[in-house]
Steps between C-alpha positions, in 0.01 A plus 500: 500500500759336730607155593389378843513191720175319418523309832400823672176524300170334587289388209132600559373343178613275219721749317514301180198703392696824528458722195527864407372749746672380818552750779801514720475701821760624744324599820567683826300488822293817484151553631274747320148617595372596156260297293718231353489250213595152601733333253345152553172637370656578163774241456576134574786459746762255367802511730660698783837544662476592871853634522592872510359658302182294483418417138204345327406397146146507365318460174257767372306588193587813304193689638576394854864587461391852398281526811789378716736747340269799557451394862872467543562850365231635742657317798189288564617154387547261787542134565254321721723557806520873439843495344559790258701414187803719440563365152289334230629341184312353211686178406473408135568179323535513127270229361598422144174442317451384147213614280605340184630174366875486464629466149699189447818542312699233319780353702519230762472557872845613627677296759766594744844409377753601762804366329781755514271745678603709794214619721475875519549618855425825674852621446458476125133535415200545720258321278535145637476586867255779441277268300414289808402816687266598220353157465454416870131460446517284189378719220397777740749783546523676833602866534793437733700812420501756775503785250194357323307441818571846635391652170191281505423590858541877443284485189233308681491735795491807283225362278280451810606823664386715210180303440168628626202295606324601181799442275688185598745407229435181306739225605571165333283216591627225730633284219689775320878533524680825559344806346682817396692523826798659326349847500711730703362681806456836334290344221286323756440819698403694190277226369329385819157527348578238238596140550870434521439129500307412189491157354850359508468298180542705184353437160811452292329605177435850642842561657680825410772434243780536754797266487721545807861391494680439828879494475589574859560865413754433218433761235735338251325163531156666478603667172615166360192308603254775396671529159459123450136508604422791276644305208262208569186676621249717321593833653167649391327272756763489778705747706819401683592657832774423752395380844746621764548314828343780708203519258434132539376564850332838472350550160155356415634295209352166599165569334636702206759268355445277198832324526776502759845422361755393764853537370700586814861385522518473879294262722157633587451610862220298675283814521508550123453130441181528708393814318533330160317192626212721601484636146504146366231389741277785378497355152813676379726387218875471570791447262823401674825568309775329699326618818519332835120538543362159596128436558375203702555175314852594382846524649823633348822309500848575375620299204857392489597723214626854462240782479488636148596170336338447162269200504249341265142563591213279390181700502161338442264732308130511542455295183729234648785588263843497660740792458868456572712807549812618678458728802697616796419300814450676832675224698177410677222257420150431639411191695150392595413538868279200581368681813364791294160480337580715201454360151827503306527448120833446336544723193875503456789282611873495450654215309779331689740217415262253656197463268280420804606810692239774496592836646192719536579860400169626357184417695144619521369516858139518608297391798180302501297785643672805353465719195861607508763348272874521484742392229844485651830463315851412615651563161585856396232581245568861587864508396588586140782318320724814534531426873841642586647191663451275194775351287483501124373141501238585761381800297459279193301236691263756652459705179396191306231435763396861534188476286392191697560690826248763385265226393510336847459832680218608273311177564540536875379863493203406283403225747521753780248717319732758341430585139809458289369549149480851360136597449549762240707523182687834475354742253675559174711818496575761236780438256777765487700574189863555594786521256840668435356641178128438460398771255501274190320216681238739638439636150457137377246433774298807409478392138366160604246630756143575413347851530434442872858395573430125529753237388367152425726201486436124519502483882528866605266799481678821596385857539764769453473757778715765665597488867268794557209314342585191710477701820174655393169332424618295209251215446616187320311201356510203729745296289742782420816628664626855518823563310663804659712661225672776699629325809832631630802273455616609845186364662553217746275219605541263797607214272670682217729798434532620143826682573657175622376321189647760268831498685536123442362484145789486249322420175472652158137402452348242738303633791545867419122568518337372818145456609467458879196387698468412867228239431416337168336175385819405316788697349476266201139608439592863475753439220322219319374645174664839561846392388371373170442858392805670653777650293809278491720738692268524806618294796200469724484342842217464752589478872249424778530479874222240524317279257154355557500250214865426431570235233749216489576223252204298379206560738719579799420806707779742582497607863583869518554629853638839592881501493511288184654670195241459224515625145412420139744620236422543130769373261506481120730252324549449128414152391812478279740597780703253707261527796197503268601159367548365856227685683471245790828643623333821602347360822841360598654840443232672706545268796878541473460877494335493847789308648754714325329813631589399853823304458679759279462763773840555675502294817186299411672249269472216760129535572379153403245570231452240227311442177279186476401380157296618329391826663540516876729690739609296802681545829772236474319181407251540784225751434345691216499876540394609152401405151463614141209468255547590129221530247556569129305614204646483152384771261675499165869462569490634861450320832302722742595358837381568855738395776321474833726470797462487876751438774503542878706797613372619840214261577664259739191289565371247439791380285833679440616827351824649376543718807476190721799357316691828536424516872611142551819560297585803717472287816713219359772718350485792742411733219264797470348472157198726468156361425373552144176653376255396230557812293877443513485138394238554227717767343807277521314194368377685191853632443652148533239358266567760225875412533433127476271543195767712333768240573275221365421692184871555435637160594213255526452250788874457561519868599274453802511133595815522712332766714180290512679183606681694774167588656283195433424201723511196288850409376546127541165452670342155475130512419214272405300577187118546521438271801678388815551161340596647159832499325795617705700771328768759566466868425746607233412867430304706247508433126528766233124560508476546872358156577626294795731217405512181705688178442369150565656166419186388321440808279827688503473881492142623507383865469194614707321813399427739789136568402414128529691396809574611851774420750377368839778593743357305788507171307780563248234429246430648155129478434270597217361845577127489580300752303 
């Protein structure tokens, strides 16, 4: 509890055997005539200090400590010489015990590389100096904080005071570390009949689903960290709460927390460092996000670089694969403390100019005899690429690595026992018929429905119902969806507003009749087969907020998170028309329409959206944020086409979205462009596409290619054909059929059809598309 001059103490026994359950007495010379309990009958004296006040240390079992405590409360506890103790304290040492074999992780044993390292002193961070205080007994941690000891003392006294001879509370055995000593006094008084000090080790598998985030009281930082965690974790199995500084001492969170996330910006006070070490010693799991928390076995040091500098992280996955990504560095690194007994595994290191230099920034820390585990990071996994101090170049670097950032964090959380995969697939929702003029289409539906109102198509089975029937007890077959035919056009959903869509739709035919669903298997499935029977003047579109089984080219899956604009549009083209004779152009026009939908808005013309051949929408030449899929069926002289399209609008993670680019542009150019919505951009995309189709039908490829080349990525790009060692060629453009033209010295100009080839942006490689 306090430092003292050991020269004034007399050792009564070899104190190397000291363990939990020691007693510390402060005594006064008082003689009492009542029947007394002699302390030496119930404890083993270890040491004494004959100064004033006289103090002694003894070792007792839990049962004997209870007897001594009761006698102390009843003023009948004496030493052999009749001295009456005025104070009794139970001194606890946290013994870190292991009940399971530690899991080895790929990666070599880290070593201490102090090149360009500045030790962290007390004036900067408490972790280095504080570490030695915590680890003064090797891997045993002593409760040296006055606040902790006073709380412990009061809890101990009260637990004995309110115990009766028939109902002594159960206390931990001699070898157990601290129990639930964090209960406040009121709780102890109201629960005196039950044990306040149950087993200190918890069974991790049965922990409540509480994830506590400590940010030093910063609400803004808590919101940012909790938002990130909620995007990685399965929120059906986990609940995120803030842990405030005052709650860290008073609330009984130690035994009710599945994961403690430390993301404070300021150095941890020694008392909180101790508190979090207690949680760790009780088998807790800790995730450190640029925190100064440092368990035994580690020290923190300053790196000779600016905080917030973007560095390259090398992260070793559990399968030994190495991930390389760009992240913001905290300016600190971990170094191994050879005096500590903690086991440290290197998971992530920064790459420096020196290939032999290894700067530890992600480590797993355990102790040989402890269930607790900590994964500590000195790179900012918690900061999104839209961090307000970033330059344009910094934003690009972090955004390219954003998906890998989520991958690293998800693997860490999974290792710490947090479920990150969604357990349940969302249920399919009703489909709502919304249109500017839907009477003729509704009549057509009724003529194609059976007597029970069911519509059967190749991949869709719909039951026509009214909104009243939907709210009632309308029972549907398992494989069918409700088609609500009288939904109001003014109705709003969280991800879509029909009024916004109508305001931005400037077409004569395309997209005038809309089917909207919050959750579907695939928008393509709803229209497949249906459009083959539609009248020619019906422009039908299906929009969904979320897809369960989205489709891409070949066998690719199409990820469909909330915030992504997703639709399938039905288009009919005469085989004999200009576009009909060059139908591969349609996917190029659709991809161009998405870019034009944004870049033709006043003020948004410099947002760096691009078209990648043959069917992708890109941010600059860095990241994909959308794509197009076109399927066609030729019946007679008419192409019945389905244009499936999806592009990120508001879903910032894990890749990039249009509103990210707008926000970054506002910062760079000191502008205030408003974010865009899915309904707005879908309406504008369909309008741009109808305009592009009309231009093509009137003037052929030359009418649209100038606009296409203005937005595409590939002019003058050097590529290799079909393999990294293949022919080197230069991209020329599109030919009159919509195929990609490349020029090589060996073969001259070669045309590559889009359905058979794909452009690998990472390798500047055109490869045969795998089917």
